[in-house]
TORKE-514541 format. One record per atom (N, C-alpha, C): residue in one letter; z negated, x, y negated. Coordinates in steps of 0.2 Angstrom, whole numbers, plus 5000, padded with zeros to 4 digits. Last residue first. Layout:
aZXY/...
% end
This chain:
n503548954990/n503449024988/n503749064987/y503248784990/y503648864991/y503248914987/g503148615000/g502848684996/g503348744996/a502548455002/a503048525001/a502648584997/t502148305009/t501948335006/t502548415006/l501848145010/l502248185010/l502148245005/d500748015019/d500848075013/d501448135016/v500747855019/v501047915022/v500947975016/s499547705025/s500047755018/s500247825023/s499147545027/s499147625028/s499647655022/t499647425026/t498847415030/t498847495031/a500747425019/a500247355019/a499647375021/l500747605011/l501147555015/l500447475016/q501247714999/q500747675002/q501147625004/w501447885000/w501747814999/w501347755004/r501147994990/r500847954996/r501247894993/y501748174989/y501648134988/y501448074994/s501448334983/s501248294987/s501548214984/g501748504980/g501948454979/g501648414983/v501748684973/v501648624979/v501448564975/v502648834970/v502748764970/v502348734975/d502249004965/d502048954970/d502248884969/v503249144961/v502949084959/v502849034966/g502749344959/g502949254963/g503049194959/r502949494959/r503049434954/r503049384962/t502049634960/t502049584965/t502249544961/r501949804960/r501949774955/r502349694961/t501249964964/t501649914967/t501349864963/d501050144965/d500750094961/d501450024963/v500550234980/v501050194975/v500850154970/a499550334985/a500350354984/a500550314979/n498350374994/n498350324987/n498950354984/t498650385009/t498450405003/t498550364997/f498450425027/f498050375022/f497950405016/y499550535034/y498850525034/y498750465030/r500250615051/r500350585042/r499550565043/g501550715059/g500850685057/g500850625051/g502250775076/g502250755069/g501450745066/n502450785089/n503150795085/n502950805077/i501150865100/i501450805095/i501950825091/g500950965108/g501150895112/g501350845108/f499351035101/f499951035107/f500350955108/i498251085092/i498451025093/i499251035097/g497751205085/g497451195093/g497951135095/q498251235073/q497751205073/q497251185079/s499351285076/s498951335075/s498251285073/e499951165080/e499951195085/e499451245082/l500151105066/l499651095071/l499551125076/l501051205061/l500551195057/l500151155061/n502051195069/n501851255068/n501051245067/r502551055066/r502651055073/r502051125074/v503051075052/v502351035053/v501951065061/g504151165055/g503451175052/g502851135050/n504851075061/n504551145063/n503851175060/g504550885059/g504850965058/g504551015060/t503850785052/t503850795056/t504450865054/l502850645045/l502850715043/l503150765050/n502950485042/n503050535049/n503350605046/s502150435025/s502750435030/s502550485036/s500550375025/s501150415024/s501850415028/l499950245020/l499850265025/l500550305025/v499150175006/v499750165011/v499650215018/i498250104993/i498150124998/i498750125005/r498850134977/r498750084982/r498950124987/d498550144964/d498450184968/d498250164973/d498749984956/d498750054956/d498350094960/v499549824958/v499149874961/v499249934959/d499949684948/d499849754946/d499249814951/i500449534947/i500049584951/i499949634952/q500949374942/q501049434942/q500349474945/y501349214944/y501049254943/y501349324945/a501249024941/a501849084941/a501249144942/d501448874949/d500948934949/d501448974948/v501448714946/v502048744947/v501648824945/t501148544958/t501048614954/t501448644954/l501048384956/l501448434958/l501248494953/y500948224966/y500548274961/y501148324962/l501048034964/l501348104965/l500948144961/a500147934964/a500447954968/a500748004970/d499847904950/d499347934954/d499547944961/t501048004943/t500847914944/t500247964948/p501448124935/p501548084932/p501248014935/q500348264934/q500248214939/q500548154936/l500548424936/l500848354934/l500548324937/v499948574929/v499848544933/v499948454932/l500648764929/l500748694925/l500348634931/g499748934926/g500148874930/g500248794925/l499849104927/l499949024924/l500248984927/s498949244932/s499249184933/s499449124926/y498949414934/y499049374929/y499249304933/s497849554938/s498249494940/s498249444933/l497749714943/l497749664935/l498049644937/s496749824953/s497249784950/s497149754944/t496349964963/t496149944956/t496849894956/e495650054977/e496350044973/e496249974967/a494750204977/a494750134978/a495450104975/d495250344987/d494950324981/d495250254981/l495350504996/l495350434995/l495050404990/r495850664993/r495150604994/r495450534993/e497450704998/e496950704996/e496350654996/a498650795008/a498250755008/a497750755003/g499550905013/g499750885006/g499250815004/l499450955024/l499950925025/l500150885018/a498151015023/a498751055024/a499351025023/r497450895023/r497350925019/r498050965017/a497550855038/a497750835032/a497950865025/v496850975044/v497650965047/v497950925040/t495550945040/t495851015037/t496751005037/s495250785032/s495150845038/s495750895036/d495250685025/d495050745021/d494850785027/a496050585031/a496150615023/a496050675022/p496150595048/p495850575040/p495850635037/f497850585054/f497350625054/f496850595047/t498950535069/t498650505063/t497950535060/g500450585077/g499750595075/g499550595068/i501550535087/i501350565081/i500650545079/e502850565098/e502250575098/e501750595090/f504450475099/f503850535096/f503250525097/p505950435109/p505050425105/p504750475102/n507450475105/n506850485111/n506250455105/p508550445097/p508350385103/p507750405105/n508750455082/n508550485088/n508250445092/g508850395069/g509450455071/g509250495078/a507150375064/a507850365061/a508350405065/l505950395076/l506350405071/l506950385069/f504650285085/f505350315083/f505450335076/t503250325092/t503550285088/t504450315088/t501550325100/t502250345099/t502550295094/s499950415092/s500450355093/s501150355095/t498450485092/t499250485093/t499350425095/s497350475079/s497350455086/s498050485086/q495850435068/q496050465071/q496550475077/f494850355053/f495150345059/f495750415061/y494350375041/y493950415046/y494450415053/q494850275030/q494550375029/q494450415035/q495150185040/q495650215035/q495350275032/a493950145043/a494250135047/a495050205045/l493250105029/l492950165034/l493550195037/s494350075018/s493850035024/s493650115027/p494150075000/p494750105006/p494150095012/a493949934991/a493849994993/a494250024999/r494849864976/r494749864985/r494749924987/f494849774964/f494749814967/f494749814973/g495349694946/g495149694955/g495049764957/s495549564934/s495649634936/s495149654944/s496349424928/s495749474932/s495949544933/v496549294921/v496749344919/v496349364923/t497549124923/t497149184922/t497149234923/g497748954917/g497949014917/g497449064919/r498748804916/r497848834917/r498348894918/l498848634907/l499048704908/l498348734911/a499248454913/a498648504912/a499048584912/i499648284913/i500048374912/i499348414909/k499048174914/k499648184917/k499748264917/d498148144904/d497848134910/d498448174916/t498648294891/t498448214894/t498048214901/f498248414893/f498548384886/f498448324886/a496948514897/a497348464898/a497648414892/y496848684901/y496848644896/y497348564897/r495948794906/r496248744910/r496248704902/a495548964911/a495548924908/a496048874910/s494849134916/s495149094916/s494849004911/l494349304916/l494449254912/l494949224915/k493549434927/k494049364927/k493949324921/g493249614931/g493049544926/g493749494928/s492149744940/s493049694938/s492749644934/a491949904942/a491849854939/a492449794938/q491250024956/q491849984952/q491749934949/s490850204959/s490650124959/s491450094955/g490850314974/g490850284966/g490750224964/f491050344987/f491550364984/f491550324974/d489750304995/d490250344998/d490950374993/n489150224989/n488750274992/n489350334993/y489550104977/y489650134984/y489350204986/d489349974967/d489150044969/d489150064975/e489949844955/e489749864965/e489849964963/y489849704945/y490049764946/y489749814953/r490849584937/r490349614943/r490449704943/g491049414928/g491149474927/g490449534938/a491849284920/a491649314928/a491549384926/l492149134913/l492149214913/l491649234917/g493248984909/g492749034915/g492749104914/a493348844903/a493548904904/a493048924909/s494348704897/s493848724902/s494048794902/f494648544888/f494648604888/f494248634891/k494648404889/k495248434888/k495048514891/d493248374884/d493648344890/d494148354892/t492848534881/t492848454879/t493048424885/f492248634886/f491748634879/f492348574877/d491548674903/d491948624899/d491748604893/a491348824908/a490948784903/a491748734902/e490248964915/e490948924916/e490748844915/l489949134920/l489849074917/l490549024916/d489149244930/d489849204931/d489549134926/a488749414937/a488649354933/a489349314930/y488149524949/y488649484947/y488649434942/l488149694960/l487749634953/l488449594951/a487949764973/a488249744969/a487949674965/y488049914987/y487549874981/y488149834977/s488349985001/s488549974994/s487949904989/d488350125011/d488050065009/d488550055002/r489250165029/r489050175020/r488950105019/s489850265042/s489250205039/s489150235034/y490450325060/y490350325050/y489850255048/r490350405072/r489950365069/r490050375062/g492050465082/g491350455078/g491150405075/s493150565090/s492850515090/s492150545083/v493850675090/v494050625085/v493750555084/s493450725102/s493550755094/s493650725090/p493450655112/p492750675110/p492850695102/a495050565110/a494550625111/a494050615108/f495650395117/f495450445108/f494850495115/g497150415123/g496450385122/g496150425119/g498650335120/g498250395122/g497750385120/f499850245125/f499350235121/f498850285122/g500950295132/g500950215128/g500550215125/q500150395141/q500850365137/q500950305138/a498650475139/a499050415143/a499750395140/g498750645136/g498650565132/g499050525140/a499950755127/a499350745128/a499150665128/a501250855136/a501050795132/a500350765133/l501251025136/l501350975137/l501050905134/t500551155133/t501151145127/t501451065130/g499151145141/g499551175137/g500051155132/s498550995143/s498651045145/s499351085143/q497650865139/q498050905136/q498050965139/f496850705142/f496750765143/f497450795141/y496450575137/y496750605132/y496950685135/s496250515148/s496750455143/s496650515138/g495450585156/g496250585157/g496550535152/v494050555152/v494550605149/v495550615151/e494150385143/e493950435150/e494450485147/g493850375126/g494150345131/g493850415138/p492350375111/p493250415116/p493250375122/s492550275098/s492250295104/s492750325108/q492250265082/q492950255087/q492550295091/n491450135070/n491450185076/n492150195081/w490750085055/w491350085060/w491150145064/k489749975045/k489850035051/k490550015056/e489149925030/e489649935037/e489650005040/n488049855022/n488049905026/n488749895032/r487749785004/r488149785010/r488249845014/y486949664994/y486849744999/y487349735003/e486949584979/e486949584985/e487149644989/a486649464966/a486549534970/a486749514976/g486949344954/g486649384960/g486849444960/f487149194942/f487149284944/f487049284950/a487949074931/a487549104939/a487749164938/v487848924922/v487749004924/v487449044929/t488648814915/t488648824922/t488448914922/v488248674903/v488748744905/v488548804912/p488848494904/p488248564904/p488548624905/y489848444892/y489548444897/y489148514899/a490248474878/a490348394880/a490048404887/l488748544872/l489448544872/l489648484875/g487648584870/g487848534865/g488548524865/w487048654881/w487048694877/w487548644869/d486148634895/d486648604890/d486348624882/f486648704909/f486148724904/f486748684897/g486348734928/g486748714921/g486148694916/r486148884940/r485848824935/r486548804930/r486048994953/r486448954947/r485948894942/v486049134961/v485649084957/v486049074952/d485949224976/d486349194972/d485949134969/l485749384988/l485449304982/l486149284976/n486249465001/n486249424996/n485749384993/v486449565011/v485849535011/v486249525005/i487549595029/i487549605019/i486749565018/n488249715042/n487649665039/n487549665031/q489649735050/q489249715045/q488549695045/t490249845060/t489849815061/t489749805053/t491549885072/t491449885066/t490749825068/e492449995084/e491949945083/e491749955076/l493350045098/l493350035091/l492749985090/a493650145112/a493650095108/a493450095101/g494650205126/g494150205121/g494150145118/d495550195137/d495650255132/d495250245125/y495550205156/y495250185148/y495250225143/f497150195164/f496550225160/f496150205156/a498150225177/a497950175173/a497350215170/t498650315188/t499350275184/t498950215179/p498250485187/p498150415187/p498550365184/s499250625192/s498950595187/s498850515188/t499750705203/t499050665206/t498850625198/p500750775196/p501050725201/p500350705202/g499950815179/g500250825185/g500650775189/l498950795166/l498950795174/l499350795179/s500050785157/s499750855157/s499350865163/v500650655158/v501150725162/v500850785162/n499850525163/n499650575160/n500150625163/l500550365165/l500350425168/l500350465163/t500550185169/t500550235164/t500650305169/n500050055172/n500650065172/n500850135169/r498950025158/r499250015164/r499650035165/t497650065146/t498250075149/t498450055157/h496349975136/h496649995143/h497350005141/f495049955124/f495949985124/f495950015133/d494149855115/d494149905119/d494949935122/i493449815099/i494049815104/i493949875107/r492349745091/r492449765097/r492949765099/n491249665076/n491949675080/n492149735084/y490049575068/y490349645073/y490849625077/g488749545056/g489649545059/g489849605064/y487749435047/y487849495051/y488649475055/n487049425032/n487449395037/n487649475042/y485349305024/y485749385028/y486449365033/s485049255009/s485549235015/s485549305018/a484749124998/a484649184999/a484749195007/d485149024983/d485249034989/d485249104991/w484548914969/w484648964975/w484748974981/d484548814955/d484648834962/d484848894964/w483448764942/w483748814946/w483948814954/g482548674938/g483448664937/g483848724939/s481248674937/s481548684930/s482348694930/a480748674949/a480648604945/a481148614938/t482348724959/t481648734956/t481448674952/s483048724977/s483148704969/s482348714966/g483748814988/g483448784985/g483348774978/r484048895006/r484248874999/r483748824996/v484049025018/v483648965016/v483848955005/g485049085032/g484749105027/g484549025023/a486249175044/a485549115042/a485349155034/v487549205052/v487449195045/v486549155045/l488449285062/l487849255062/l487749265054/s489649345074/s489549345068/s488849295068/r490749455087/r490149395083/r490149395077/d491949485097/d491749435089/d491149425090/k493049585107/k492549535106/k492249535099/a494749615116/a494249595110/a493649565109/y495449725127/y494849675127/y494549675119/t497149745130/t496549775126/t496049695125/q498049845137/q497849785139/q497149795134/i499749895138/i499149905136/i498949825134/e500849985150/e500649915148/e500049925143/p502550065150/p501650065149/p501449985147/l503650065162/l503550025156/l502750015155/f504550205167/f503950155167/f503950135160/g505750285180/g505450295173/g505050215175/q506150305194/q506450235188/q506250235181/p504950365200/p505650385200/p506150345196/y503650405194/y504050335193/y504650365194/i503250505203/i502850445203/i503150375199/s504050605202/s503750595210/s503350525209/l504350615189/l504750575194/l504550555200/i503650595176/i503550625183/i503850605187/n503750575159/n503750565165/n503750615170/q503950665148/q503450595148/q503450555153/s504550745147/s504050765144/s503650705144/t505550745156/t505050775158/t504350775153/s506550605158/s505950625152/s505550685155/g507150545168/g507350605166/g506950625162/p506650395166/p506550445171/p506550515171/a505950345149/a506550365154/a506550415161/r504850215146/r504750295144/r505450325152/f504850095134/f505050135139/f505250205141/f503550065124/f504150075125/f504450125131/a502249965128/a502450015125/a503250015126/f501649775127/f501749825131/f501749875123/s499849675132/s500549705126/s500949755130/t498649565135/t499249615137/t499949615132/i497149545130/i497649515129/i498049575129/d495549435131/d495949485133/d496749465133/r494349385117/r495049395120/r495249435125/n492949295114/n493349355117/n493949335120/s491649255101/s492349265104/s492549325107/a490549165090/a490749225095/a491549185099/t489649125075/t490349115081/t490449175084/a488449005068/a488849085070/a489349075074/f487448975054/f487948975056/f488049025059/a485948885046/a486448945050/a486948935053/y484648855034/y485348865038/y485648915040/g483548785025/g483748825029/g484248815033/t483048705010/t483448685017/t483648735018/i482048614999/i482148675002/i482348675009/s481748494994/s482048564987/s482348634992/d481048425001/d481648404997/d481848444994/s481048535017/s480648505010/s481248465006/f481748585025/f480948585025/f480548565020/a483148535034/a482548525027/a482048525028/f484248625041/f483648605041/f483048605036/e485848645050/e485448635043/e484748605045/t487048735059/t486548715058/t486148705052/n488548765069/n488248765061/n487448715061/a489348875081/a488948835077/a488648805073/s490648915092/s490348915084/s489648865085/v491649015104/v491248955101/v490948965095/a493049045112/a492649045106/a492448985106/q494149135122/q493949085123/q493449105117/a495749165129/a495449165122/a494849105126/n497149255134/n496549215137/n496149225132/v498849315132/v498149305127/v497749255132/e500449405132/e499849385136/e499149365133/p501049425115/p500749455121/p500649395125/d502849385109/d502149355109/d501749405116/g504049505112/g503749445110/g503049455111/i505049625122/i504749615114/i504749535114/k504849745130/k504849685133/k504449675125/f506049885136/f505449855134/f505449775135/a507049885146/a506749945142/a506249925137/k507149825163/k507049805155/k506749885151/q508249845174/q507649865172/q507649845165/g509849805177/g509249765179/g508449775177/v509949985181/v510349915180/v509849865181/a508650075175/a508950065180/a509349995179/p508750155157/p508350135164/p508850105168/q509150325155/q509250255152/q508850215160/s509150465158/s508850455149/s508850375150/a509750485169/a509050505169/a508750475161/s510550315170/s510550375169/s509850425169/p511750185172/p510850225173/p511150265174/a512650095161/a512650135166/a512050185166/g511849935156/g512549975155/g512350025161/a511049825156/a511749815160/a512249875159/y509449785156/y509749855153/y510549825158/a508949605151/a508949685157/a509349725155/r508349575137/r508749575142/r508549615145/a506849505125/a507349565128/a507749545134/r505949425122/r506749415120/r507049475121/d504749345132/d505049415129/d505849385126/t503049295128/t503549265130/t504149355128/p501649285138/p502049295135/p502649285135/d500349105139/d500749155143/d501249225138/q498749075132/q499649095133/q499949145135/q497248975134/q497949055137/q498749035135/n495848955126/n496748935126/n496748995129/l494548855122/l494748885126/l495448885127/q493148815109/q493948815111/q494148865118/a491848725104/a492148775108/a493048775109/a490548685090/a491248685094/a491348735099/v489348585086/v489548655088/v490148645092/h487948545074/h488648555075/h488848595080/l486448475072/l486548545074/l487548525075/w485248435058/w485848435062/w486148485063/g483648365051/g484148445052/g484648405057/r483048255049/r482948315043/r483448375046/d482748145052/d483348145048/d483248215046/g482048225069/g482248165063/g482748165058/g482448345072/g481848345068/g482048265063/y484048315076/y483548325075/y483048325071/a485648245078/a485248265074/a484548275076/v487448345084/v486748305085/v486348315081/g489148335087/g488748355083/g488048315085/t490448425094/t489948385093/t489548385087/d492148475100/d491648485094/d491248415094/g493348565108/g492948505108/g492448525103/s494948605120/s494448605113/s494048555113/l495948675129/l495648645130/l494948665122/e497748735131/e497248745126/e496848665128/y499148835134/y498448785137/y497948795132/n500948895133/n500148885131/n499648825133/n502048985138/n501748915140/n500948935136/g503249085136/g502649055132/g502149005131/d504849005142/d504249045142/d503749025137/g505748935139/g505548905147/g504948945148/a506748925127/a506848975134/a506348965140/s505848835122/s506448805125/s506748855130/y503948865127/y504748865122/y505348845125/q502648745124/q503348805130/q503748805125/g501048685127/g501748695125/g502048745127/f499748585128/f500048605132/f500448615126/g497848505125/g498748525124/g499148585128/a496748425120/a497048465124/a497648455125/q495148405114/q495848395114/q496148445118/l493748295105/l494048325112/l494748335111/s492748275093/s493148265097/s493348305103/g491248165085/g491548245088/g492348225091/g489648105080/g490148125082/g490648175084/k488448195070/k488648155074/k489448155075/e488248245058/e487948265064/e487848205070/a489348385053/a489148305055/a488648305060/g489848505049/g489248495048/g488948435048/k491248625051/k491048545050/k490248545052/l491548755041/l491448735047/l491248665046/v492648815031/v492248785028/v492248735035/i493448975027/i493348915030/i492748865031/n494249035011/n493449005013/n493748945018/v495349145006/v495349095010/v494649095014/v495749224991/v495249194997/v495349134999/g496749344985/g496649274984/g495849264988/a497349484982/a497849414981/a497449344981/i496049524980/i496649544976/i497049494975/a494749534987/a495049484984/a495549484979/d494249664991/d494649634995/d494949574991/s492349654982/s493149694986/s493449664988/g492049504975/g492249584976/g492549604979/y491849374971/y491549384978/y491749464979/q492149384955/q491649334958/q491349334965/a492849494954/a492449494949/a491649424952/s493949464963/s493449504964/s493049524961/a495049364962/a494249354962/a493849404963/g496649314961/g496149364961/g495449354959/d497249174968/d497249204961/d496649274964/r497349034977/r497849094977/r497649124969/l496049004990/l496249004985/l496549074981/v495848885001/v496448944998/v496548944991/e494948815011/e494948795005/e495448895003/v494848715027/v495048785023/v495248775017/r493748595036/r494448625031/r494348695026/a493148605047/a493048545043/a493848545038/i493348685063/i493348685056/i493448595054/a493148705077/a492448695072/a492448685063/a494248705082/a493848615082/a493448625078/v494748825081/v494948775074/v494748705077/p493748955082/p493948895084/p494148845079/i494049125075/i493349045074/i494048985077/t494749215078/t494049205083/t493749155080/n495849215070/n495949185076/n495449195079/l495549315059/l495549235056/l495549205065/d495149445059/d495649425062/d495249365063/v495349535042/v494949505046/v495449475051/a496249695043/a496049635041/a495549595045/a496749855039/a496149845045/a495849795041/s498449925038/s497849895036/s497349875040/g499550005040/g498950045037/g498349995036/r500449865038/r500549955041/r500049975035/g500749725035/g500249765035/g500049825039/i502349725047/i502049705040/i501249705039/t502549875055/t502349805053/t502249785049/g502550005064/g502949995057/g503149915058/n500650035066/n501450035068/n501950005061/l499150025063/l499650105061/l500350075061/n497949935058/n498549935060/n499150005060/l496349975067/l496849975059/l497849995062/l495149845071/l495849885073/l496049905065/s494049775069/s493849855068/s494549905070/s494149645055/s494249675063/s494249765061/t492849625044/t493549645045/t493449645053/h491649465042/h491749565042/h492449545045/r491549365028/r491649395034/r491749455037/r490449305015/r490949355018/r491149345024/k490349125014/k490049185014/k490449245019/g490748985015/g490549035008/g490449095008/n491048975027/n490348935021/n490448985017/v491749125026/v491649065030/v491049025027/l493049205018/l492349195018/l492249125023/v494149335014/v494049305020/v493449285020/l495249395002/l494549405006/l494549345010/v496549525006/v496249445004/v495549455006/q497049645006/q496949615000/q496749564998/d497349665022/d496649665019/d496449675012/p498849625021/p498149595023/p497549595022/s499449655005/s499149685011/s498749625014/l500549524999/l500049574998/l499849605006/g501149384997/g501649464999/g501249534999/r500049284996/r500749304991/r501149374992/l499049355011/l499349295006/l499649335000/q499449395028/q499549405021/q499449345016/a498349425045/a498949395038/a499049405032/p498949525058/p498749525053/p498849465050/r498349505077/r498949505070/r498749515063/i497949595087/i497649575082/i498149575077/a499149645099/a498549595101/a498149545095/s500049705092/s500349655093/s499549595098/t499249815086/t499249745081/t499849685086/g499149875096/g498449845094/g498649785090/d500549925097/d500249945101/d499649875100/s501849845096/s501649885089/s500849905092/l502749775101/l502749835101/l502549885097/a502849635088/a502849665096/a502949745095/p502249515075/p502449605077/p502449595085/r502149385068/r502149395074/r502449485077/p501449345050/p502049395057/p501849385063/f501049235042/f500649265048/f501149295054/n500749205025/n501349215031/n500849245037/l500549095012/l500049125018/l500749155024/s501249025005/s500949085002/s500849115007/p501348875012/p502148935011/p501849005007/l500448835024/l500548855018/l501048905017/a500548775036/a500148725031/a500348755023/r500848885044/r501448815045/r501048775038/a499848965043/a500748985040/a501048925039/l498848905048/l498948895040/l499448915037/a499048905059/a499048845057/a499048845051/t499049055063/t499749015063/t499748965060/a497849085063/a497949095058/a498749065058/l497248995071/l497048995064/l497549005061/e497948935086/e497748995082/e497748965073/p498148825094/p497748855092/p497348885089/t499448695084/t499448785088/t498748795089/g499748575079/g499948605085/g499948675087/t499648535066/t500048615066/t500348645074/a498748445065/a499448425068/a500048485066/q497648525064/q497648505071/q498548485070/l497748535050/l497748615054/l497948575060/s497648425046/s497948475045/s498148525050/e496348375050/e496748355052/e497448385052/a495448465042/a495548485049/a496148435052/s496648525029/s496048475033/s496048485040/i496548635016/i496948615022/i496548555025/i496948644998/i496248625004/i496848585012/d497248784986/d497348734992/d496948734997/i497348814970/i497048804976/i497048754981/p497348904955/p497748874960/p497248874966/s495948874944/s496548914947/s496748884952/q495248784936/q495648814934/q496148874936/s495348624944/s495148704945/s495748724939/e495348474944/e495148534938/e495048594939/a495848444957/a496448434950/a496148474944/v494848464965/v495548524965/v496048484959/t493448484955/t493748464959/t494348484960/r491748504953/r492448534953/r492748504958/d490148494954/d490648454955/d491248464954/s489548634954/s489448604958/s490048534959/v490348784948/v490048704944/v490048684951/r490848904951/r490048884952/r489848824951/t492348934960/t492048924955/t491248904956/g493048974971/g493248994966/g492948984959/t492448844983/t492948924981/t493148924974/v492248704983/v491648774983/v492048824983/i492748554977/i493048624980/i492348674979/v493148394980/v492548444977/v492748514980/t494548294980/t494048334983/t493848404980/d495548214971/d494848234970/d494148264975/l496548254977/l496548284969/l495548264968/t496548294993/t496748244990/t496448274982/n496848305012/n497048365004/n497248304997/a495448225019/a496148255015/a496448295010/p494048265017/p494448235018/p494848245019/a493148355030/a493348395026/a493948305025/t491348285038/t492048325037/t492348325033/a489848375032/a490248315032/a490848345034/p488748435023/p488748425031/p489048345032/a489648515010/a489048445010/a489448455019/a489748715009/a489848625009/a489448595010/t488948824996/t488848795003/t489148715003/q490048874984/q489348854987/q489548834994/a490249054985/a490448994985/a489948974988/m489749194977/m489249154980/m489749094978/
% end
């Protein structure tokens, strides 16, 4: 339960901004937080000059990284963001305090976030956002699975009037990567003064970038022709549309209904590796006498809806009951390609199949302040949650995966999903949590949180958190946290199966590598074991300095230990592996891999965030700096 934000545009990143993430206290500010937290305002997001939320956050926060991988299949289209150097699926994303669903895509190639299925931040229009609160601390005890590195809470605009309109154009100095953006938002009141509706929309067209040069060596059967490109490396071509709506209606002085929704569609075009003309396992000369560069077209559809009712009782209890729906679907198409197994009559374009994820959540949060004789009331909160998750892998057309004899199977560049590897999977989980937070004196505050979750497919997990803050003076404070956390293996990590193209060290030829579920016969023969949850133990210690009203500085050191971390195994190759695959009726694949709880990791770091306000006669200038 991150508290619902007030229906107003967020102020700038100031110390007296009331936060709604990482605390149950209704009036806790940035300066009083027991955990490190950043507030990124709408103005700061717009100043980054990008229509992508993840890119804007990466430019504003040194602890958040948003890499731009290329030549990585779906990861080129749905790029993951990471916090404090941990995996993208180890950060929890909320919208208005409610859990956001993950993308259906599983990142498989050798990029940052390999093996993760993370939230796609770029499905939310930047024009809809009032502010973003980034909690740089473990918070599984407060929010559940995934919150190992921290929490990103996106607070939507909620004003009943006013709005904005923005048009933008950008281009790289090399002359490519043209970016066109049109966005806006507005709010209206309804039902007298009892309700409001705020809507936003964003259109974005991004032309591709390409850092590769044309081949200039001697042409041969294993190389491109002179002037032909062996690959295209850079940002993909993207056409995107996104809308959002946020509304509230006061049924009475003590009961308010609310709802918010987002929807986005994106068409993304990226590229695979070049197929040489003389490679008989990958090309048919009568179709592509000079070889070919496969093109991967990805259609991504994302929908979400949250509806709920919150209120208060005469005895001082605040409550919030809500339903949360999320849906993400990605359809894959391959063009300028072929299937060697189909021979000279092979089509050059295929539908490769789809991935889908669906989330349904029902939760109840309750909170009350008690006067127990301390300097301030003690906030007690507890709640319950039911979550249903579904993940589907749908087959492509027959030609996209067809395999004949020992020839390579499927469309080159992105082999289609066969019915044998497709399926529909689901799981249920139940959670209970309790939270206690108090200001014992004017100088000392502390919090204690605990959570228990039970999954029907792999068991239960418990997590806890202890946090505290002590102000030596108005100018110096010390804060620290100790927390345990966990992350359940995603359904995609448990069940995904496919074939993809990669390169191995010392070999110039692309390899076809199969990804197999850990519980499958093939993976078990390769050494796989049943997947279990990751567990974590995090420590943080921070110093908060405010020597003057204009200067603010925080230094936070942290250590995050993750045990049984879920990773994608190395590519297992060799004659023994090939013989094993062929004994299972799998031909044209050079190796295999699977997900496994293989490693324990320790991440240590420091965050330094500072701001200085230079007051002028009629205005001011804010200078900010950050380091991770």
